[in-house]
Steps between C-alpha positions, in 0.01 A plus 500: 500500500589219263520591134325189366188360668329181381131557428273200550173501303191369677134471406328693778674323789823701535429601860416141594830386347698772677340412833590135439864579415532726804379211717764269350809721531591638843691804370225652288287810482234668293565837341278726295162384376340663196132473419302525179343841449231630268717447191481119537505252346479337845218566743548827689643433847633152421874437543701581186847416631688436821869560570644250746830362619609143575837447670623838374386446139238741370208385284187647352176302477267625227134412453527497123217264411464155346706558184837370629607212722819393674724232353811327636702702248533754783551373854594642838820341631525476879848438643448295818757449776364177653276202438263645760465820294443295184234291676319803648491701177410194294204417726372857512537579129360162398169566685254489211782465247678218318843341550703479181854357517858588592392743773235673285137553593210706371301685765121540508527816286705330228834659596799264465751480784837328535567408864870419501787462749755777449792261459345312206647733237849453641463123483371509143788728394767286666802446274485133591235413242442156652389659829288761320338233283413287807326800656313572176384139473385504864316830453322379187340219704356742757186710517572695821878523542661298779817663636634178657463300177659776292797520738527121504517491120762774501723345769476144371839340430 
């Protein structure tokens, strides 16, 4: 059991969101589901919260109501191994959502995601600041990240 679990606040569509995320990530599963009882304030029998797991990371989805909304101030960072993985996740998560920039997108539920190749951080931390700056400039021109173009910028002489 992980000690800290992110809780995502939804307005009545937590189960729909969880089902969507489980369809996107291959290594995922649903856990416990809690329902509203007589004490409310939700309608008795409706889903209160759902525990689920994506790629080994536990989450809770809460049907909390319309008071709060997601912002890009919190995002889910996905470390991708290949361009194919980036493309697949990007396409699936973008269904009904909006592309942003620099590998960011907002899904149909308003959750922000960063779909990023795992090596990007290494490139941006390179002690050769000229190489790191070339990668940063290349990335800033992209919406969905392109592994080949990032590597080209990094390896440029």
